[in-house]
C-alpha positions in Angstrom: 159.3 -171.3 55.9 161.6 -168.5 55.0 160.3 -165.4 53.2 161.9 -166.1 49.9 160.4 -169.6 49.8 157.0 -168.1 50.6 157.5 -165.5 47.7 158.4 -168.3 45.4 155.1 -170.1 46.1 153.2 -166.8 46.1 154.6 -165.8 42.8 153.4 -169.0 41.1 150.0 -168.9 42.7 149.4 -165.2 42.0 150.4 -165.6 38.3 148.0 -168.5 37.9 145.2 -166.7 39.6 145.8 -163.6 37.4 145.7 -165.7 34.2 142.5 -167.4 35.4 140.9 -164.1 36.3 141.7 -162.6 32.9 140.3 -165.7 31.1 137.1 -165.5 33.2 136.9 -161.8 32.3 136.5 -162.8 28.7 139.9 -162.3 27.3 141.0 -165.1 24.9 143.8 -163.7 22.7 147.2 -164.8 24.0 148.8 -161.4 23.2 146.0 -159.5 25.0 146.2 -161.9 28.0 149.9 -161.5 28.2 149.7 -157.6 28.0 146.9 -157.6 30.6 148.7 -160.0 32.9 151.7 -157.6 33.1 149.4 -155.0 34.5 148.8 -157.3 37.5 152.1 -159.1 37.8 154.7 -156.2 37.4 156.8 -155.4 40.4 155.3 -151.8 40.3 151.7 -153.1 40.5 152.5 -155.5 43.3 154.3 -152.8 45.2 151.4 -150.5 44.8 149.0 -153.2 46.0 151.0 -154.0 49.2 151.3 -150.3 50.0 147.5 -149.9 49.6 146.8 -153.0 51.8 149.2 -151.7 54.5 148.0 -148.0 54.4 144.3 -149.2 54.5 145.2 -151.3 57.6 143.8 -154.4 55.9 146.5 -156.8 57.0 146.6 -158.6 60.2 149.8 -158.8 62.4 150.5 -162.3 61.1 150.0 -161.1 57.5 152.4 -158.1 58.1 154.9 -160.5 59.5 154.7 -162.7 56.4 155.1 -159.6 54.1 158.1 -158.4 56.1 159.8 -161.9 56.0 159.8 -161.7 52.2 160.6 -158.0 52.0 163.5 -158.2 54.4 165.1 -161.3 52.7 164.9 -159.8 49.2 167.9 -158.8 47.2 168.3 -155.4 45.6 166.2 -156.4 42.7 166.4 -156.5 38.9 168.1 -153.9 36.7 164.8 -152.5 35.4 163.1 -152.1 38.8 164.3 -149.9 41.7 165.3 -151.6 44.9 162.3 -150.4 46.9 159.7 -151.5 44.4 161.4 -154.9 44.1 161.5 -155.5 47.9 157.9 -154.5 48.3 156.8 -156.8 45.4 158.8 -159.7 46.9 157.0 -158.9 50.3 153.7 -159.1 48.5 154.5 -162.4 46.9 155.6 -163.7 50.3 152.2 -162.6 51.8 150.4 -164.5 49.0 152.5 -167.6 49.6 151.8 -167.4 53.4 148.1 -167.2 52.8 148.1 -170.0 50.3 149.7 -172.3 52.9 147.7 -171.1 55.9 144.4 -169.5 55.0 142.8 -169.9 51.6 139.7 -167.9 52.6 141.7 -164.9 53.5 143.8 -165.4 50.4 140.7 -165.1 48.3 139.8 -161.9 50.0 143.3 -160.4 49.5 143.3 -161.5 45.8 140.0 -159.8 45.3 141.1 -156.6 46.9 144.3 -156.7 44.8 142.5 -157.2 41.6 140.0 -154.5 42.3 142.8 -152.1 43.3 144.7 -152.7 40.0 141.6 -152.5 37.8 140.7 -149.2 39.3 144.2 -147.9 39.1 146.8 -146.9 36.5 148.5 -149.0 33.9 151.5 -150.8 35.5 153.1 -152.2 32.3 156.8 -152.0 32.7 
C-alpha cells in the first residue's frame, strides 16, 4: 500500500483513538473535547511526536520505512502549516496506518508513547 493510503487510514484511526482517549479521561463537553483533540491531532503535534520517536530510536526499520513512505509522498502541505511540519505529520499518520494493518500490539505501544509525549509537552493548538 502506498504511503498516502496508509496515512489516510492512519489519520482516521488516530483521530478515533484520540477521541476515545479523551472521553476515557473524563472529558464530556463537546467544546472541550474538540479543543483538547486539536492538541493531539494538529500537524505540529504529530510532527513533534514522530521526531521524538525517531530521535529516541523507538522505531524499527520497518516502521521507519512506513514513516518515510508517507513523508516522501506528501505534498507541500496546507497554507497554515509549513512544508516540513506537514510532511512529518503525514509520515506519522502513515506509520499509524501501517501499524493498524500489520501490528495492533505495536500500534497500542506507539499510541501510548504518543499520548504520553503530548500530555507532557506543550500546547499544540494551531
